[in-house]
C-alpha positions in Angstrom: 123.6 62.9 110.1 120.7 60.7 111.8 117.6 60.6 111.3 115.9 61.8 114.3 118.5 65.3 114.6 116.7 65.7 111.0 113.9 64.8 112.4 113.9 67.1 115.4 114.5 69.9 113.9 112.1 69.5 110.9 109.2 69.9 113.8 111.1 72.5 115.4 111.2 74.9 111.8 108.0 73.4 110.8 106.2 74.4 114.5 108.6 78.1 115.3 107.4 79.0 111.6 103.9 78.2 112.1 104.2 80.1 115.5 105.7 83.0 113.8 103.4 82.6 110.8 100.5 83.3 113.0 101.3 85.3 115.6 102.3 88.2 112.6 99.1 87.8 110.9 97.4 88.2 114.3 99.2 91.7 114.2 98.9 93.6 110.7 97.2 90.1 108.7 93.1 90.6 108.0 91.5 92.8 110.6 94.6 93.8 112.3 95.5 94.6 116.4 91.2 95.7 116.4 89.6 93.3 114.6 91.7 89.8 116.1 91.0 91.8 119.8 87.3 92.4 118.9 87.3 88.9 117.2 88.4 87.3 121.1 85.6 89.8 122.9 83.5 87.5 120.9 85.6 84.9 121.8 84.0 86.0 126.1 87.5 87.2 127.1 87.3 90.5 128.5 89.7 92.9 127.5 89.7 91.9 124.0 93.2 94.5 123.1 95.5 93.4 125.6 94.2 89.8 124.8 95.0 89.4 121.4 98.5 91.9 121.8 99.4 88.8 124.6 99.2 86.1 121.5 100.5 88.0 119.8 104.1 88.0 122.0 103.4 84.7 123.1 102.8 82.7 119.5 106.1 84.7 118.1 107.1 84.5 120.9 107.1 80.6 121.0 107.7 80.7 117.6 111.4 82.2 118.5 112.7 80.5 120.3 111.4 77.0 119.1 113.3 78.0 115.8 116.8 78.8 117.4 115.3 75.7 120.4 115.8 77.4 123.5 114.2 76.9 126.3 112.0 74.3 124.6 109.6 73.0 127.3 109.0 76.5 127.6 108.0 77.1 124.2 105.6 74.5 123.8 104.4 74.8 127.0 102.6 78.4 125.2 101.4 76.7 122.3 99.9 74.0 123.8 98.1 76.8 125.7 97.0 79.3 123.2 96.1 76.0 121.3 94.1 75.1 124.6 92.5 78.3 124.6 92.1 78.5 121.1 90.6 74.9 120.7 88.2 75.5 124.1 86.6 78.7 123.1 87.1 79.6 119.4 87.0 75.7 118.5 84.9 72.9 119.9 81.9 73.6 119.5 82.5 73.0 115.1 83.7 69.2 116.0 86.3 67.6 115.0 87.2 68.7 111.6 89.6 71.8 110.7 87.1 72.3 107.5 84.2 72.9 109.5 86.4 75.0 111.8 86.9 73.2 114.2 90.0 71.5 116.4 91.6 69.7 114.0 94.5 71.9 113.8 94.8 73.6 116.5 94.7 69.4 118.8 97.6 68.4 116.8 99.8 71.0 116.8 99.8 71.2 120.4 100.0 67.2 120.8 103.0 67.8 118.2 104.0 70.3 121.0 103.9 68.2 123.7 105.9 65.8 122.1 108.2 68.2 121.1 109.1 68.8 124.4 109.1 65.2 125.3 111.9 64.4 122.4 113.5 67.7 123.2 115.0 70.4 120.4 117.5 68.3 119.2 121.8 68.1 118.3 121.2 71.4 116.5 119.3 73.8 118.8 120.7 75.9 121.9 119.4 73.7 124.5 122.2 70.9 123.3 124.8 73.5 122.6 124.3 75.3 126.1 123.7 72.0 127.8 120.6 72.7 129.3 118.0 70.3 127.1 115.5 69.1 129.8 113.9 65.9 128.2 111.9 63.1 128.9 109.4 63.2 132.1 110.5 66.1 132.3 110.3 68.5 129.5 107.0 67.1 128.9 105.7 67.7 132.4 107.3 71.3 132.3 105.4 71.7 129.1 102.0 70.4 129.8 102.2 71.5 133.8 102.9 75.6 132.5 100.1 75.0 130.0 97.6 73.8 132.0 98.0 76.6 134.8 98.5 79.6 131.6 95.2 78.2 130.4 93.4 78.0 133.9 94.5 81.1 134.5 93.8 82.9 131.7 90.3 82.0 131.4 89.6 82.2 135.4 91.0 85.9 135.1 89.3 86.9 131.3 86.6 84.9 130.3 83.1 85.6 130.8 81.0 84.2 128.2 77.7 85.8 128.3 74.8 84.3 129.7 72.6 83.1 127.4 68.4 84.3 128.7 66.4 81.9 128.5 63.5 81.8 126.3 61.3 80.2 129.3 59.2 82.0 131.1 60.0 81.4 135.2 57.2 79.7 136.4 58.0 81.0 139.6 55.9 85.2 137.9 54.0 83.0 135.8 50.5 83.7 136.9 47.9 81.4 136.0 45.4 81.7 134.3 41.7 83.2 136.0 39.4 80.3 135.8 
């Protein structure tokens, strides 16, 4: 058995399982869907409940697709997009390290997903069995391109962060002291 076959299978199984677990946790863990919706709303996303359900479906769906090795570039695109949104909205401001709630974890998952799209799902996959593997620059390009479009579309459509008000008074409305 070739090492690359096992390596690709391991990457697919770990990333796929991680995404399924993440989606299930957003759905039924902790604060359940309502808690996830509130968290998303707190990040500046409109329609928090819709966002929560979209996240659950995307994460579980991408995870299942990766587990079986089907539509791998699109599954990888979903992982990259979810991680990009999380990185930009929830983690970027905290710096790099995950122990400070930084973007380290989401960056690693996104890059591993991109690498998987480039290398393909491997011999033990539905894509390989159906002879529909899209690998190399094509697989990576599909994953990255779809992820950029999905991330940009979601942010353009739903992200409306609160505007910060300045503590400095508007100079035009200031009253000059008598004197």
